[in-house]
Backbone bond lengths (Angstrom), bond angles and torsions (degrees), N, CA, C in turn:
res aa  C-N    CA-C-N  psi(-1)  N-CA   C-N-CA  omega(-1)  CA-C   N-CA-C  phi
1 M - - - 1.399 - - 1.555 110.20 -
2 M 1.310 116.56 -27.03 1.442 123.05 -175.32 1.509 111.30 -69.82
3 I 1.264 122.32 -27.29 1.463 124.59 -178.54 1.551 113.04 -72.74
4 F 1.419 117.86 -23.18 1.407 116.21 174.20 1.526 121.56 -67.46
5 G 1.389 112.29 -25.60 1.507 120.81 -179.53 1.573 107.71 -60.58
6 P 1.239 121.82 -55.67 1.451 124.48 -174.50 1.594 110.05 -70.62
7 L 1.337 118.17 -30.14 1.424 120.98 177.26 1.519 109.19 -69.88
8 F 1.330 118.19 -42.17 1.450 122.34 178.85 1.492 112.90 -64.04
9 M 1.370 117.51 -38.62 1.357 126.11 178.47 1.539 110.35 -64.59
10 I 1.282 119.15 -42.86 1.412 120.83 179.19 1.534 110.69 -72.64
11 L 1.284 119.08 -33.54 1.477 123.32 173.02 1.489 107.23 -69.67
12 F 1.210 127.65 -33.98 1.496 127.73 176.27 1.515 107.48 -65.69
13 F 1.250 123.18 -44.91 1.446 124.87 -176.22 1.502 108.77 -67.63
14 V 1.364 120.36 -40.70 1.428 124.94 179.06 1.510 110.13 -61.13
15 V 1.358 114.68 -45.57 1.467 118.62 179.78 1.581 113.73 -67.14
16 L 1.350 113.46 -35.13 1.473 123.42 176.45 1.575 108.72 -61.48
17 V 1.345 117.24 -48.50 1.526 122.13 -176.34 1.492 103.92 -68.74
18 A 1.359 122.73 -41.61 1.422 123.03 -173.12 1.612 109.83 -69.78
19 A 1.249 114.77 -22.89 1.498 121.25 178.25 1.582 112.10 -83.72
20 V 1.337 113.15 -39.45 1.526 120.34 -173.36 1.452 109.61 -76.31
21 L 1.331 122.18 -41.04 1.443 122.72 -177.87 1.568 114.60 -60.32
22 P 1.249 116.43 -53.88 1.622 115.12 173.13 1.507 112.02 -59.11
23 L 1.328 117.25 -36.67 1.463 115.59 178.39 1.500 113.98 -64.47
24 G 1.307 114.24 -38.45 1.478 119.02 175.35 1.601 115.92 -67.53
25 R 1.250 111.88 -31.81 1.522 118.27 176.33 1.549 105.24 -74.55
26 W 1.281 123.12 -39.10 1.393 123.45 179.30 1.502 112.69 -63.64
27 L 1.313 114.49 -47.19 1.560 120.63 179.06 1.485 111.17 -68.08
28 G 1.357 117.98 -27.22 1.417 119.32 -174.81 1.518 107.79 -77.13
29 G 1.188 123.04 -17.47 1.465 128.39 -179.20 1.534 110.96 83.25
30 P 1.379 121.28 179.88 1.407 122.04 179.55 1.400 112.70 -66.44
31 A 1.335 118.93 143.25 1.427 126.01 179.01 1.573 104.73 -99.68
32 V 1.346 116.48 69.26 1.456 119.29 -178.83 1.571 105.97 -98.36
33 M 1.354 108.70 128.90 1.420 118.23 176.91 1.499 109.66 -82.52
34 P 1.216 117.42 133.74 1.532 120.90 176.35 1.541 108.02 -65.67
35 P 1.326 119.66 154.60 1.452 122.27 179.63 1.413 108.31 -69.97
36 H 1.288 117.91 145.06 1.440 123.16 175.01 1.501 114.75 -63.08
37 Q 1.348 113.57 115.96 1.457 118.81 179.68 1.518 107.41 -129.77
38 P 1.393 115.78 136.62 1.520 115.54 172.85 1.474 115.14 -63.59
39 P 1.304 117.60 146.11 1.487 119.61 176.59 1.574 113.79 -56.06
40 P 1.238 119.74 150.69 1.471 119.31 -176.56 1.483 110.55 -59.53
41 G 1.320 122.00 145.78 1.389 128.84 -175.80 1.603 115.70 85.33
42 R 1.245 117.96 -7.85 1.447 120.69 171.66 1.627 110.45 -90.50
43 T 1.262 108.35 123.85 1.490 113.62 179.97 1.589 110.27 -95.00
44 A 1.324 114.01 169.54 1.434 122.67 179.91 1.559 106.36 -59.73
45 L 1.261 118.02 -38.36 1.531 122.80 -178.38 1.591 105.25 -65.22
46 D 1.217 115.50 -45.82 1.516 117.34 -177.50 1.557 109.87 -55.70
47 I 1.392 113.59 -45.81 1.563 119.65 -179.20 1.480 107.15 -65.71
48 L 1.313 117.33 -36.14 1.504 119.55 -177.77 1.571 109.28 -66.31
49 K 1.372 114.25 -42.43 1.429 120.13 179.98 1.538 109.03 -63.21
50 E 1.305 117.74 -41.77 1.450 118.70 179.19 1.520 117.13 -65.46
51 R 1.324 114.01 -35.00 1.434 121.17 175.05 1.573 112.41 -70.54
52 F 1.269 115.07 -33.19 1.458 119.94 172.91 1.556 109.21 -70.80
53 A 1.185 121.13 -39.34 1.428 125.84 -178.42 1.546 108.22 -69.44
54 R 1.335 120.37 -35.97 1.420 122.77 -179.31 1.525 111.68 -80.28
55 G 1.375 120.65 -7.72 1.360 127.44 177.65 1.494 112.81 82.86
56 E 1.341 119.68 19.26 1.431 125.55 177.65 1.485 112.56 -72.56
57 I 1.282 116.72 -31.00 1.487 125.43 177.17 1.522 111.92 -127.31
58 D 1.251 118.15 151.77 1.464 119.82 178.17 1.568 111.41 -91.24
59 K 1.348 116.73 -179.42 1.425 119.98 -175.93 1.554 115.09 -66.41
60 N 1.308 114.05 -35.41 1.433 116.39 -178.91 1.597 112.06 -68.24
61 E 1.448 111.41 -41.55 1.467 114.23 177.58 1.508 112.82 -69.95
62 F 1.307 116.52 -32.00 1.542 121.00 174.94 1.527 106.65 -62.31
63 E 1.279 120.07 -53.41 1.549 119.93 179.03 1.529 113.60 -57.59
64 E 1.242 114.20 -43.33 1.493 117.68 -177.03 1.547 108.34 -64.92
65 R 1.306 119.29 -42.99 1.410 120.56 -175.15 1.626 109.30 -72.08
66 R 1.260 110.81 -34.16 1.461 117.75 -179.79 1.546 109.95 -67.69
67 R 1.234 117.86 -35.53 1.529 124.46 170.35 1.480 110.86 -63.88
68 V 1.254 121.31 -40.64 1.425 125.59 -176.11 1.527 106.88 -71.04
69 L 1.271 116.13 -34.26 1.553 120.84 179.18 1.471 106.43 -72.87
70 G 1.325 121.28 -18.88 1.465 119.95 -179.13 1.518 115.25 85.95
71 E 1.242 115.47 18.62 1.550 119.55 -178.61 1.433 113.73 -118.17
């Protein structure tokens, strides 16, 4: 009979955690990330130059996209 005491205590803590976690998420509200938007003042050309500087795009792609932007 003594073995049931610790088992019920462990079961109690498991149920407690299983009830508190969803409650905390519900009270915290939705975790919606805002869409990625560049800070005000940054133009598409600024972003293009940064991508070129980081090596994400090569010179040909940089020039082509710059022409598409009209600059």
